[in-house]
N, C-alpha and C positions, 0 to 999 in steps of 0.2 A: 518587464517581469517574466520570470520563467513560466513556460506553458505547463500547467499541471492538470489540464482537462482530461488527459489520458489516464490519470491515476485513479485508484479506487480509495474510498474511505476506509481507514483502519483506526484502531484505538492508538492514540499517540500520547506519550507522556514524557515529561522531562523534569529533572531535578537540578537546580543551580544553587550555588552558594556564593556568598560575599562575606568578607570579614571587615569589621571595624575595630581598630585598636585605640583605646582611650589612654589618657595620660596618668590617671591615678585611680585608686580605689574609691576616692570620694565621688568620682563621676559615676562609677558603677552603683554606689550607694544611692546617689541622687536619682538614678533611673529606677532602681527597685523601690525607693520610697515615694516616688512620684513628686519629687521636689524640683525637677527641671523647670525653669521659668516658662518655657514655651509649651509645656503640657506633657501629656502621657507619650513618651518617646516611642514605645513599641506599638501602641495602637494607632497613633497618627502615621507612623512610618508604614505600618501594615496597610492602611487605607491608601497611602501614596503608592505603595507597591502594586496594589490591585489596579489602580488607575494606570500605572505604567505598563502593566501587562496588557490591558485592553487597548492602549493607545500605541502599542509598538508599531503597527503598520502605518500609522499616521506620521511617525518620525523616521522610520527606516524605509526608504523608497522601494526596495526590492522585496519587502516582506508582504506576503499575501494576507489580506483580511481573513480572519477565521474565527469560528465560535470558540469562546473559552467556556468550557462546560464545568470545570472545577479548577480552583486555584487556592493554594494554602501557603501562608507565610508563618514560619516558626523561627524561634530564637533560642540560642543557648549561649551561656556565658562561662568562660574558662579563664580565670585570671583577669587580665585587662582586655581580653579579646572577646568580642561579640560575633558569633557566627549566625548569619542569616540564611535560612533555607527556604527556597521557593519551589513548590511542586505544582505542576500543571497537568491536567488531563483534558483531552478532547477527542472527538471522532471526526477526522477530516483527512484530506488528501496529502497534507504536508505537516511537518513536525512543529513542535512548540518550544524547541530549545532556545531560540532567540528570545521568545517572549519570556521564558523563565529567567534567562540571564539579564534581560532588560529590567524585569521586575526586581531582581536582586540588586541591581545597580541603583535603581530609584530608591529602594528601601535604604540602602547604604548612604546614599546622598542625603536623604531626608534626615536620617539619624545624625549625620555629620552637621547638617544645618541647625538641628535642634541643640546639639551639644557644644558647638563652637563658642557660644557666649560664656560657657563655664569651664571649658577645657581647650586651651590653645594647642595642645599636643595631639588632639584626636585626629586620626587619619584613616583613610580607606585603604584596606589591604587587597588581597587577592580576590578576584571575581572569576568564577569558573563554572563550567558545565560538569556536573558530577555524573549524570546518567541520562540517557534517552532511550526510549523504546518505541516500537511501532514502525510500520513500513517495511521495505525490503531488507533493510539492514538487520532487523530482528529475526526475520524468518528465512533468510536466504540459505542458512546452513541446512535447513530441512530439505531443500531441493537441489543444493549443490553437492550434497553427500550421496552420490549415485554413480553407477557405471555409465559409460558412454551410451547415449540413447540414439537409436536409429529409427528414422521415420519414413513412412510412405505417405505421400500427399496425392489425393485422387480428386480430380475435378469432374463433377457430374453435370454435364451440360450437353444437350444434343447439338446446339449451335457451335460450341467450342470444339467438340469432338469432330464436327464436320468441317472445321476450318472457316466457318462463317463469322466467327467472333473471336477476338483476342482474349486469351485468358489473363485476367489481372488478379482475380481473387486467389487463385492458387499461388501465384507469385508473391502475393501479400503474405500468405501463410508461410511460404518458404522463407521470406525475409525475416518474419518474426521468429521462426525456429532457429535460423542461423544466429540471431542475436542471443538466443538462449543456449548456444553451442550444441544444438541438436544436429546430427548428421542426416542428410537427406539421401536415403537409399533408393527411393522410387518416386517418380513424378509422372502421373498418368492422366490422360484425358479420356473420359468414357461417356457413353450415352446414358440417358436416364432409363436404364433397363435393369430389372431385378437381377438377371443373370450376370450382367457386367459388374454390378455392385458386389454380388456374392463371390464372383471370381477374384475381385480385388481383395476381398477379405481373406480368401484362401491363399492367395499369393503372399500376402503379408504374413500369414501364419507359417507358411512353408519357409519363408525367408527369415523367420524369427525377428520380425520387426517388433520394436517396443511400443511404437506409436503409429496409429493409422488415423489420418484426418481426411474426411470427405468434406468438400465444399460444394454446395449446390444441392438442389432437390429437397430443401427443407420447408418450402412454402406450401400453398394450399391448392395448387393446380393439379390436374389429373396426372401430369408427368412427374410431379414432385413425390417420389416414392423412396427417397433415401432413408428417412426414419423408419418407415414401415418395413423396409427390407432388413435394416440393421437390428431392430429391437429383438426379434426372435432369435438372433444369433448371439446375443450378449449373455454372458454368464451372470453378470451383475450390472444393474444400472446405477449410475451415480447422479442422481437428480440435482444435487447441490451445484455441480458444474453447470448444468443446464440453466439453473436459476440464476447463477452468477452472470452467465452470458446474456440472458434476456434482461436482467436488471440493469446491467451496464449499458446495453443498447437502448433500453427504454428511456434512460436519462439523457440520451442524445438525439433520439428521434421517436415519434409517437407510434411507429408501426412495428417495433421490435417484438411486441407481445404476440404477434401472429406467427413468428418463426418457430419451427418445431425442431430446435437443436437437440441433439442426442449426445449422451455421454455414458460410457460403460466400459466394462472390461471383458476380454475374451482371453482366458488364461492369464498370463502376465502382461498382455498387450492392452494399452489404453486406446479406445476407439472413440472418435469424436466426429459428429456431423454438424457443420456450421453453415450459415447462409452463404449463398453463391454470389451475392453482390460484393463489389470490391470493398466498400465501406463496412458492410456487414461482416465480411471475413476478417478484415483488419481489426475492427472493434472487438470481435469475438476473441481474437488472439490477445489483444491488449487486456481484455477482461480477466483472463485466466493464466497468462504466461508472464513470468516463468514459474509462478507459485504452484501451478497444477503439476509440475514435475515432482512435487512431493509425493504424488500418488505412487510412483514407482517404488519408493521405500515402503509404503504401506502395503502394496501388493506382495512385497517380499516378507511381510510380517513385522515390520518395524512399527513402533508406537508413534502416535501423533505427537 
């Protein structure tokens, strides 16, 4: 199965349709009048469809088990054609379009099974996905509609700056930025010193950087001063980004709650301070990128 552990939960929904074509108006009349020998066609088929939706991952090996938080089966009749609509909603890491199509298929098959004793011409027609929403495909236009973004990546670590330790966190940040088509204009290794952090901010401003990311110095030791230095420099804080980083990390290890990640803006520049551990930096980037790039449109006055 595809690894989806790096994804975040979003509202997912899908609408699928299937069509059943019957052989005569008598069949339609029997459905409406409730005289089909096997019982109430629509209600029994609706129940079968709901079971099909829930059992999708049991039958399709690459489908992830997921919570089905809302499912609805509707019918419409036009001439000799019955249209089945299956709508599903959930909040999860992956979409529900396969579940919706599987549910529509099962409803159609159950209707066929119930009608075949009285109508030898009944057959299943088109089954299709009508619409899906949620995840990156829905929201990517909000962060792709932007000018080129230039970033400064600054590693705050006494040991890394002194050459006593290899930098992996900064490289993880750069890798994530490159996947989002962000240009790296500056990559610096500095000591955990207030003056060094302030100088990095000034350099980013002078060079008109759009994005400034500090990794390291967000913990609780005496030398961890990155958040304390940055907060007074921010024009506006963006606590939702900080919350997203910590929530994502907390779902993966129990100590993310003690990180003091920072997010805010200085003019039109987005400033982030994230953990200095390799996993902490990588997971922080996974938590908010590329969606956080939507900020640049907002900073320029665009609506959410």
